[in-house]
N, C-alpha and C positions, 0 to 999 in steps of 0.2 A: 504493500500500500504506500509506504513511504517512498519507495523507489519510483512508483508511478507518479506521485505528486511532484517529486524532484524533476522527473522528465518533463512534466507539464510546465513547471516553472522555468526550466531551461529553454523550452520551446518558446514561451512568451518572451523571454529575454532575447533570444535570437531574432524574433520578429520585431523587436524594438518596442514591445508593449510595456516592458518593465525595465528599470535600471538595475545596477548591480546590487542595490539594497532591497530589491524586490518590490519597490514602490512603482506606481504607474509612471511610465516614461512620457505620457501624453499630457500636455498642458490642459488643465480644466478651464473651460471658458465659462464666464458668467452667462446665465440664461438670457439676460437682456442683450448681451453682445451677440449671442447666437441668433436671436430674433432680428436684430438690426442688420446682421450680415445677410440673413435670408431676404429681408426687405430690400436691401441694396441690390442683391442679385436679381430679384424679381423686377425691380425698377429698371435695371440695366437691360434685361431681356426684353422688356416691353418697349423701351426706347429704341433698342437696336432693331426690333421688328418694324416699328413705325418708321425708323430711318430708312430701312430697306424698301419699304413701300414707297416712301417719298422719292428715293433715287430712281426706282423703277418707273414710277409715274413721270418723273422728270425726263427720263430717257425717252419715253413714249411721246411726251409733249414736245420735246426738242427736235424730234425728227422732221417735223413740218417746217422748221426754221423760223416759225412765227414767234414773236415775243411771248414769254411765259407770263409776265406781269409788267406793271409800270411802277417805277420808283421815282419820286420827285418829278412826276410828269414826263419822264423819259422811259422809253421801252427798255426792258431787260430781256435779252436773249441768251440762250445757253446752247453750247455744243459740247457733246462728249467726245473725247479723243484720247488716244493712247491706251494705257492699261485699264482694263475693267475687270472687277472681281465679283463673281456671283456666288451666293451661298444659300444653302437650305438647311433646315433643321434635321431632316431625315431623308432617307432614300439611298439608292445605289451610288449616286453622285451628289456629294454635299458641297463641293466647291469647284468652280471653274474660273480660270483666268485666261483672258485673251489680250493680245497686244496688236497694235496697228492703228494707223490714223483713223480709219473708218470702221474698225472692228466692232466698236460698241453697237453699230447699227446693222451688223451682219445677220443673215438668217440663222446662223449657229447660235447666236445670243438669244434671238427670239424663241428658238426651239427649246433652249435651256430654260427660259422663263416660263414657257408653256408647261414644262414638266415640274414646275414648283420652285425653281431657284429665283432669288431676288437679288437685285444689285446691292452689293455690300460696300464696294469702294470704287471710286472713279476719279478721273481727271476731267475737270470742266473748264471750258473757256466761256467767261461771262462777258457780254458786250452790253455796256450801259452808256447810251449816247455815243460819244466818240472814244470812250475809254474801254480798254480790254484788260481783263484779269484772267490769269491762268492759275487754277488752284486744285489741289487734291483734297477730297473729302471721303470720310467713311461713315457708314450708317450708325456706328456705335455712339459717336459723340458729335458728329457733324463739325468737328474742329477743323480749322484751316491747316493744311499740310503742304509745305513746299510751294507757297504762293509766289507768283510772279506778278508784280504790280505794273501799272502803266508807266511809261517813261516819265521821269521827273522833269519839270519845267524850270524850277528855280536853280540858280547857279551858286549862291552862297551856301556854305556847308550847313550852317544853322538852319537856314530856310529849307534846305533839302531834307533835313531830318524831320522838321515839322510837316513838310508836304508828305513824306513817306508815312508818317504816323496817321495823317488824315486819310490817305489812300487805304491804309490797312483797316481803319475804322469804317470806311465806306464799303470795303469788301465784306466785312462782317455784317453790315447793314443789308447788303444785297443778298447774302446767303439767308439772312433772317426773312427777307421778303419772299424768297423762293419757298422756304419752309411754310410760311404763312399762307402762300397761295395754295400749296398742297393741302394744308390743314382745312382751309376754307372749303375746298372741293371735297375732301374726305368726309367732312361733316354735313355736306349738303344732301338733300333728298335724292338727288340724281346720281349719287355715287354708285349705289347698287343697281339701279335700273338703266343707267346710261354709261357711266365711266367704266365700270368693270366689264360689261359686254364689249365695249369698244377696245379695251385693253386686250381682252381675249382674242378678238378678231385680229388685232395687230400682231399678237404673238403667233397666231396661226398663219400669218402671212396673207391674210385676206384684205 
């Protein structure tokens, strides 16, 4: 009996479940911390899914080359270019990455979307008035990644820094406007009856 208990204790030690003193090797978390961690994880999953829907909707809307929305009374247009990452929660294929100038609008991407994948990361070119921004975004946070701002006009170093900060702020404002345009349509009565069927037809190549 004693040898059997000793063998079990040794097995727990080898698995890292106990320390050399026999006490638990795992840090005990406060129940409130466990609940907060679960809540954060659920919130992140929800935001990521909504972000993927937003980028997928934006890809569909941008193919027409028509402005997505208007900001400060000037049209805001979007073009997807370069690397595009698609992800799904389950299935035989859970991630697909394509590269190429026009690859985001390829039949391969639409076929993958039709099978349940959604856009998770993309490179966007935003045209607002006479200014162009090039930016990478992902569905998880919609944070700016590797942005290329319009050419600076000011010549003095101090003024150029200020101008660059203003352009960065404007880019953030433009991204917010795109998300708001999606949310407005997502919450509209026509989302299920008009937008979703139109998206499905586009994915099917019709």
